[in-house]
C-alpha positions in Angstrom: 121.7 -37.8 -30.0 123.4 -34.6 -29.0 125.1 -34.2 -25.8 125.4 -30.7 -24.3 128.6 -30.1 -22.4 128.3 -27.9 -19.4 130.0 -24.5 -19.6 133.4 -24.6 -18.0 133.4 -23.3 -14.5 134.9 -19.9 -14.1 137.8 -20.3 -11.6 137.6 -18.1 -8.6 140.6 -15.9 -8.0 143.0 -17.3 -5.4 142.3 -15.8 -1.9 145.8 -14.3 -1.9 144.7 -11.6 -4.3 142.3 -10.3 -1.7 145.0 -9.8 0.9 146.6 -6.3 1.2 150.3 -6.2 0.2 151.2 -5.0 3.7 150.2 -8.4 5.1 153.3 -10.6 4.8 155.0 -13.6 6.3 153.2 -16.0 8.6 150.2 -13.8 8.7 149.7 -13.9 5.0 150.1 -17.6 4.9 147.5 -18.1 7.7 145.1 -15.8 5.9 145.6 -17.5 2.6 144.8 -20.9 4.1 141.8 -19.6 6.2 140.3 -17.8 3.1 140.4 -21.0 1.0 136.9 -21.7 -0.4 135.5 -18.2 0.1 133.8 -16.5 -2.8 135.1 -13.2 -4.0 132.3 -11.4 -2.2 133.0 -13.2 1.1 136.7 -12.5 0.7 136.4 -8.7 0.4 136.7 -8.0 4.2 138.0 -10.9 6.3 139.0 -11.1 9.9 140.7 -14.2 11.3 140.8 -15.0 15.0 143.7 -17.4 15.6 146.1 -17.9 18.5 144.6 -15.3 20.6 145.0 -12.5 18.0 143.3 -10.9 15.0 144.6 -11.0 11.5 142.9 -9.0 8.7 143.2 -9.0 4.9 143.0 -5.2 5.1 144.9 -3.1 7.7 142.0 -0.7 8.4 139.9 -3.7 9.7 142.4 -4.3 12.5 141.8 -0.7 13.9 138.0 -1.2 13.7 137.8 -4.3 15.8 138.7 -5.3 19.4 139.5 -8.7 20.8 138.3 -9.4 24.3 139.3 -12.6 26.1 137.0 -13.8 28.9 139.0 -16.3 31.1 137.3 -19.4 32.6 137.4 -20.0 36.3 139.4 -23.2 36.8 137.0 -24.5 39.5 133.5 -23.2 38.6 134.1 -23.1 34.8 132.3 -19.8 34.7 133.6 -17.1 32.4 134.6 -13.9 34.2 134.6 -10.3 33.2 134.8 -7.0 35.0 131.5 -5.4 35.8 130.1 -2.9 33.3 131.1 -2.3 29.7 130.9 -4.6 26.8 133.1 -7.3 28.5 130.4 -7.7 31.2 127.6 -7.9 28.6 129.6 -10.6 26.7 130.2 -12.4 30.0 126.4 -12.5 30.3 126.0 -13.9 26.8 128.4 -16.8 27.7 125.9 -17.8 30.3 123.4 -18.2 27.5 125.5 -20.8 25.9 127.8 -22.4 28.5 125.4 -24.1 30.9 123.7 -26.0 28.1 126.8 -27.7 26.8 126.3 -30.9 28.8 127.5 -34.3 27.6 125.5 -36.3 25.1 123.7 -39.4 26.2 123.1 -42.7 24.3 119.5 -41.5 23.9 120.3 -38.0 22.8 122.8 -36.7 20.4 124.8 -33.5 21.0 124.5 -31.0 23.8 121.3 -30.8 25.8 119.6 -27.5 25.2 117.4 -26.2 28.1 115.0 -23.3 28.5 115.7 -21.6 31.8 116.7 -18.2 33.3 120.3 -17.2 32.7 120.4 -14.0 34.9 121.5 -12.0 31.9 118.3 -10.7 30.2 115.4 -12.1 28.1 115.9 -14.2 25.0 114.1 -15.9 22.2 115.9 -19.0 20.9 115.1 -21.3 18.0 117.4 -24.3 17.7 117.9 -27.2 15.4 118.2 -30.9 15.8 121.8 -32.3 15.5 123.3 -32.9 12.1 123.8 -29.5 10.5 126.7 -27.2 9.8 125.3 -24.3 7.8 122.5 -21.8 8.4 121.5 -18.5 6.8 118.6 -16.0 7.1 117.7 -12.5 6.4 116.9 -10.4 9.5 115.4 -6.9 9.9 117.4 -4.9 12.4 115.2 -2.3 14.2 116.0 1.4 14.7 115.6 3.4 17.9 115.5 6.5 15.6 112.2 5.0 14.3 110.9 4.2 17.8 111.2 0.5 17.0 113.4 -0.1 20.0 114.9 1.5 23.2 117.8 0.5 25.4 117.2 2.1 28.7 120.8 2.8 29.7 119.7 4.8 32.7 118.6 1.7 34.4 122.2 0.7 34.9 121.8 -2.9 33.8 123.7 -2.6 30.5 120.7 -3.2 28.4 121.9 -3.9 24.8 120.1 -5.6 21.9 121.7 -8.6 20.2 120.5 -10.6 17.2 122.6 -13.6 16.2 123.2 -17.1 15.1 125.6 -19.9 16.3 125.3 -23.1 18.2 127.2 -25.9 19.8 129.5 -28.6 18.6 128.7 -32.2 19.6 130.7 -31.7 22.9 130.2 -27.9 23.4 132.4 -25.2 22.1 129.6 -22.6 21.8 129.7 -19.7 19.4 127.5 -16.6 19.0 127.8 -14.8 15.7 125.7 -11.8 14.7 124.9 -8.2 15.6 124.8 -5.9 18.6 123.1 -2.6 18.6 125.6 0.3 18.4 124.7 1.9 21.7 127.0 -0.6 23.3 129.9 1.5 22.1 128.5 4.7 23.8 127.1 7.8 22.3 124.0 8.5 20.3 124.7 6.1 17.4 121.9 4.0 16.0 123.4 1.2 14.0 124.2 -2.5 14.3 127.8 -3.8 14.7 129.0 -7.5 14.1 130.3 -9.5 17.0 131.8 -13.0 17.1 132.0 -14.8 20.4 133.8 -18.2 20.4 134.3 -20.6 23.3 137.8 -21.9 23.5 139.8 -24.0 25.9 140.0 -22.2 29.2 138.5 -18.9 27.7 136.0 -17.3 25.4 137.2 -14.9 22.8 135.0 -12.1 21.5 135.6 -10.0 18.4 133.7 -6.8 18.7 133.7 -3.4 17.0 135.9 -0.9 18.6 134.3 1.8 20.9 135.1 4.5 18.4 132.4 4.8 15.7 133.9 4.3 12.3 133.4 7.5 10.1 134.1 6.1 6.6 131.1 3.8 6.2 133.1 0.6 6.7 131.3 -2.8 6.6 131.4 -3.3 10.3 128.4 -0.9 11.0 125.1 -1.9 9.5 122.3 0.7 9.1 119.5 0.4 11.6 116.1 0.0 10.2 117.4 -2.2 7.4 117.6 -5.8 6.5 120.8 -7.8 6.6 121.9 -11.3 5.6 123.5 -13.5 8.2 125.3 -16.8 7.6 127.0 -19.2 10.0 128.8 -22.4 9.0 131.5 -24.9 9.8 134.3 -25.7 7.4 137.2 -28.1 7.3 140.7 -27.5 5.9 143.0 -30.5 6.4 143.5 -30.7 10.2 141.8 -27.4 11.0 138.0 -26.9 11.7 136.8 -23.3 11.2 133.8 -21.5 12.5 132.6 -18.9 10.1 130.3 -15.9 10.1 129.3 -13.8 7.1 127.2 -10.6 7.0 125.9 -8.6 4.1 124.0 -5.4 4.5 123.9 -1.6 4.0 126.5 0.4 5.8 125.4 3.0 8.3 127.4 6.0 7.0 127.8 5.8 3.2 124.6 3.7 2.7 126.5 1.2 0.4 126.1 -2.6 0.3 129.1 -4.4 1.8 130.2 -7.7 3.4 132.3 -8.9 6.2 133.6 -12.5 7.0 134.9 -13.6 10.3 136.7 -17.0 10.8 138.2 -18.8 13.8 139.7 -22.3 14.1 138.1 -24.3 16.9 139.5 -26.9 19.2 138.8 -30.4 17.9 137.7 -31.6 21.3 134.5 -29.6 21.1 133.2 -31.8 18.3 132.4 -29.3 15.7 131.8 -31.2 12.4 131.8 -29.7 9.0 129.7 -32.6 7.8 127.0 -31.9 10.5 127.8 -34.6 13.0 126.2 -33.7 16.4 126.2 -29.9 15.9 123.2 -28.0 17.1 122.6 -24.6 15.5 120.5 -21.8 16.8 119.2 -18.3 16.1 118.7 -15.7 18.9 117.1 -12.4 19.7 117.8 -10.9 23.1 118.2 -7.7 25.2 121.4 -8.6 27.0 122.1 -7.4 30.6 125.0 -7.5 32.9 125.2 -11.0 34.5 123.4 -11.3 37.8 121.9 -7.8 37.3 118.8 -9.0 35.3 115.8 -6.7 35.6 112.8 -7.4 33.4 111.2 -4.0 34.1 113.9 -1.5 32.9 111.6 0.0 30.2 113.7 -1.2 27.3 111.9 -2.7 24.3 112.6 -4.0 20.8 109.9 -4.5 18.2 109.9 -6.3 14.9 113.1 -8.4 14.7 112.0 -10.2 11.6 113.7 -13.5 10.7 112.9 -14.5 7.1 113.9 -17.2 4.7 115.9 -19.2 7.3 117.8 -22.0 5.6 119.8 -24.9 7.1 122.0 -27.8 5.8 125.5 -29.2 5.8 126.6 -26.5 3.3 125.3 -23.6 1.2 124.9 -25.9 -1.8 122.5 -28.3 0.0 120.8 -25.8 2.3 117.0 -25.9 2.3 114.2 -24.0 4.0 114.3 -24.6 7.8 111.3 -26.9 8.5 109.7 -28.5 11.6 111.8 -31.7 10.9 114.9 -29.6 11.3 113.9 -28.0 14.6 115.0 -29.1 18.0 112.9 -26.7 19.9 111.8 -23.1 20.8 112.4 -21.1 23.9 111.1 -17.6 25.0 112.4 -16.5 28.4 110.6 -15.3 30.3 107.9 -17.8 29.2 104.8 -15.8 28.1 102.6 -18.3 29.9 104.4 -17.6 33.2 103.7 -14.8 35.7 107.2 -13.4 34.9 106.3 -13.3 31.3 103.5 -10.8 31.8 104.1 -7.1 31.4 103.6 -5.1 34.7 101.8 -2.4 32.7 99.0 -4.9 31.9 99.6 -4.6 28.1 100.1 -8.4 27.6 103.2 -10.6 27.5 106.8 -9.4 27.5 107.5 -11.6 24.4 105.4 -11.4 21.3 106.3 -13.8 18.6 104.5 -13.7 15.3 105.2 -17.2 14.1 104.7 -18.0 10.5 106.7 -21.2 10.2 110.1 -22.5 11.4 111.9 -20.4 8.8 109.9 -17.2 9.4 109.0 -15.3 12.6 109.0 -11.9 14.0 110.1 -11.3 17.6 109.4 -8.4 19.9 110.2 -7.9 23.6 109.1 -5.3 26.2 110.7 -5.0 29.6 107.8 -3.1 31.1 
């Protein structure tokens, strides 16, 4: 009998080789630890959000991104932001995750996800049952240049398209990780920029692309009208639990494939578990509006956000196609069956969801 020995694994280069020589001292040590376990592709462009600041493996990434901290009111627990601009929009997004982070009960694991108005724009949510720590999907990002979408800025409500993943730990600690349409930065740009919104003790920290459009085709601006890959996962390194986001797509300027990885350690009290635990994961499609300025008739629309090949598991190695058994529920706000969910122009419902199966659907919204 002949036994075939498996080919020896090719060792990955240590993360340290992906860090620019200008990054030294404590920052280099933090990055080296945070980049442990990343593939060479994932390690090409890395941003770490730690201790209220950003650390990058390449210096040009720091000038391309902005860190915004939204403090939490000590009494109401509501995240606050000045009216207008990206901070106000992100403040609205925090309403999409904060009110649902109630305590678990003996009958139900994890946070209790509800479908209700959040005063910050329409949204489509698909969320999992507890027990997962990895998800991935391909998503088509529409283009306003191709008349697939329109953000009616003249309405003054801050209408901005967002497409993202994320979820909650067993005791809260929500995170949103994905793309915002480029018009949030001002000007006539038609692209999609990554953002990473992480709830922390007493605040929420948001990593967003700087207002100035990058001119060198960096990986932080993805071509509108193209398909990108998005992954979100939880990892553990000794006493630190990290939340992770990875994007892969075609850059908007030089039209080249590129990647970006964002990581942030999360407070242990939120119950995020790299083994799955009581985590609940989600994927979201929304036109975000300034909090408490919601207007479902601004004229904005977005057609054809196509989620395909959605996978879920406790890691990339065991991820499987997202099925009905993995699904905790669906929510379209406003509900197409409600009066608020009907378009005022008589052309049907505001939300149109072409549902194939739990892993594949196409979402469209019209605020008309």
